[in-house]
N, C-alpha and C positions, 0 to 999 in steps of 0.2 A: 495543769489546771489553768483556767483563764484568769488573768490578773484582775484584781479589783479595779473598777473604774475610778478615775481621779479627776479632780478639777484643778486646772492651772491656777496657782495663787496670783492675786493681784499685786502683792507686795512681798518684801522679804519677811516682814512680821507675819503675813498671812501664811507663808510657806512654813514658818516655824509652828504656827498653830495647827496646820494641816498634818504635820509630822508628829505632833505631840501625842504619845500614847494616851488613849482615853479622851482625845479631843473631840470637837463637834463632828468632824467628818467621820471619824470612827464610830461615834455613837449613832449617827444617821445610818451608816452602812450596816451596823449590826441590827438596828431596829428594823430596817427594811428586810434584811436577810431573815431575821426571826419571824417577821410577819408572813413572808412567803412560805417558810417552813411550817408555820402554824396552819396556813391555808391548805397546804398539801397534806398535812397530818389529818385535817378534818375532811379530806376527800374533795376539796374544792380546787382541783387542778386548773380549771378553766377560769382563773381569776383575772381581774382587770386592774389597771393602775389605781382606780378609785378604791378597790377593795384593799390593796396593799397600803395606800396612803392612810385610810381610815384606821386600819389595824396598827400601823407603825407610828401614827401621829406625826406624819411628815407631809409637807405640802406636795400636791401633785406635780407642780412645776419642777420641784427638786428631783423627783423620781424620773420624770421625763428627760431632764437634763443629764442625769447620771446613768440612767438605765432606760434607753429609748425603746426597748422592746421587751416582750414577755420572756424571750430567750435570755436577754441580759439579766433580768431579775432572777430567773431560774439558775443561771450560772453563779451569780453572786451567792444565792442561798445554798446551793449544793457545795460550793467551795467551803463555806462555813461548816456545813454538815460533815463533809468527808475529812476535814481537818481533825476531827475528833477520833478517827480510827488510828489505833496504836499498832505499829508493826513490831513484834517482839524481836529481840536480839540477845538471847541468853547465852549464846556460845555453844549450845548443844541442840542437835536436830530434834530430839524427842521433846525437850522442854519447849522449844520454839513452836512446834506443832500443837502441843497441848495448849499453850498460851494463846496461839492464834485461833484455835478452834473455839475456845471460851470467848475470845474477843468478838469473833464473827457471829457466834450464836447470840450474843447480846445485841450486836448491831442489827442483825436481821430480824430480831424480835421487837425492835423499836417500832411503835405504831406508824411513825413517819416512813420508815424503811419499808414496812409491809405495804403501806398505801402506794408508795412509788413503785415497788416491785409488781404489785397487782396491775397498776397502770401500764407498766412495761410489758407484762404478759398479754394484756388485752389488746395492745396495739392501737387503741382508740385515740391516742394523742401523739402523733408523730413528732411534734416539736419537743414535748417533754421527753419522749424516748431518745431523741437525738442528743439532748443535753445530758440525760442520765448516762448514756453510753460514753459520751465525751469525758465525763468526770470519772467514771469507774475504770476506764482503761488505764490512765496514769496510776490510779490506786492499785490496780491489778499488778502493774509493773513493780510498784513498791513492795507488794506482798510477795512477789516472785523472788525477791532478794532473800527471803527465808530459805528457799530451796537452793538458790545458787551458792549461798554461803555454805550450806551443808555439803554441796557437791565439792566445793573448794577444800573443805576440811576432810574430805574422804568419807563422810558419814552417809552420803547418798550416792547411788550408782552414777557413774559417768554416763552422759548422754540422756539423763532423765529430763523430760520436758517439764519445766516449771508450771506451764499453763495446765498441763494434764493433772499435775498434783493439786493445783488450786481448784480445778474443776471437780475433782474427786472430793475435795474438802468442803467446797461450798454447796454443791448440788443437793446433798441431803438436808443441809440446813435451810436452803431456800425452799425446798419441797415442803418441809415441815411448817415453816413460817408463812410462806406465801400462799400455798394451796390449802393448808389446814388451819392457818391462823393461830398456831400454837407455838409457844416457846419450847425448844428442845429440852428434855429432861437432862439433868447433870450426867446421869449414867450414859445417855445416848451420846452426849458430847464427848465423854471420856472414851467410849467405845469407838467412835469415829476417829478420834485422834490416834488411838493405838493402831487402828487398821491402816491408816495412812502412814504412820511411822514404820510399821512392819513391811508394808508393800514396797517401799522405796529405799529401805536401808541397804547400804552397801553389803555385798556378800550374799544377798538373796537373789537368786536367779541370774547371777553373773555368768 
């Protein structure tokens, strides 16, 4: 993921203030990121700096200095957004898949995620699409660790493609939330997880 922009401190004391958890720099960063996410959630993807400044309560000059383009603002906001995704590591293939399925069903059902996924499908905003893909690819690699760990433990067949497993796991969830605008029912989530667990478990089709 793209690192958060930073401002070079003018003094040693300024550096300390910039690093302090909950300091002004961090408050501004979160306010701006939250403002962008709110705009995306409301379907206002074609926002300008003035829109972000008003919603965040931050001066336009500050935004221009730290985030000189819409792409920079999108990266900052999506970094904050994707940081909330939890990758399970329970030590067992079946439990990991069930936990991941529940996690992703919740993520994809979020109004913000549904709005961004609809924008991605429409292809009407190339800049937003580029930033979305840029942020989801590293996350996909993190999620793939669930599969590679299971392969290493001997629970999943050798040679299994982690991307294929993730595609099979995410596609039904994305279909339900993006195209139909509905949160998957708990039974649907459980059935999907069980199908993925059985499909790739070691000893099946070897």
